[in-house]
C-alpha positions as CSV (number, residue, x, y, z in Angstrom):
1,X,0.0,-0.3,-0.1
2,X,1.4,3.6,-1.4
3,X,1.4,7.0,1.0
4,X,-1.2,7.6,-1.9
5,X,-4.0,5.5,-0.8
6,X,-3.9,5.5,2.6
7,X,-4.0,9.7,1.6
8,X,-6.6,9.1,0.0
9,X,-9.4,6.6,2.2
10,X,-9.2,9.9,5.3
11,X,-12.3,12.2,5.0
12,X,-10.9,15.9,5.9
13,X,-12.1,16.8,9.5
14,X,-13.3,20.6,10.3
15,X,-13.4,19.8,13.3
16,X,-10.4,21.1,14.0
17,X,-11.2,24.7,12.6
18,X,-14.3,24.7,14.0
19,X,-13.4,25.1,17.4
20,X,-10.4,26.5,17.0
21,X,-12.1,30.0,15.2
22,X,-14.7,29.8,17.7
23,X,-12.6,30.1,20.1
24,X,-10.3,32.3,19.1
25,X,-13.1,34.5,17.6
26,X,-14.6,34.3,21.8
27,X,-10.8,35.3,23.5
28,X,-10.6,38.2,20.3
29,X,-13.7,39.5,21.6
30,X,-13.3,39.9,25.1
31,X,-9.6,41.0,24.4
32,X,-11.0,43.6,22.0
33,X,-13.9,44.4,24.1
34,X,-11.1,44.8,27.5
35,X,-8.2,47.1,25.5
36,X,-10.3,49.1,22.5
37,X,-13.5,49.4,23.8
38,X,-16.9,47.8,22.5
39,X,-16.7,48.8,18.6
40,X,-13.5,47.0,18.6
41,X,-15.3,43.4,19.2
42,X,-16.5,42.8,16.2
43,X,-12.8,43.0,14.0
44,X,-11.4,41.8,17.0
45,X,-12.6,38.7,17.0
46,X,-13.2,38.4,12.9
47,X,-9.0,39.1,13.2
48,X,-8.6,36.6,15.6
49,X,-10.8,34.1,14.9
50,X,-9.8,33.6,11.4
51,X,-5.8,33.1,12.8
52,X,-7.5,30.1,14.7
53,X,-8.9,28.5,11.9
54,X,-5.2,28.8,10.9
55,X,-4.4,27.4,13.4
56,X,-6.8,24.9,13.8
57,X,-5.9,22.9,10.1
58,X,-2.7,23.2,11.3
59,X,-3.4,20.5,13.7
60,X,-6.0,18.6,12.8
């Protein structure tokens, strides 16, 4: 059995991306609220959430 066969059989999982992105978005929103005020909750959550999705895909 070659590497290509075993890699093709494994379906891609999105659990790490979802959990990492959601957790990072919550943390980013809290940090944005504490450091920059209420108007920065959504932008900070989006930016940190995208970084969380990237990290989640690495560890997935």
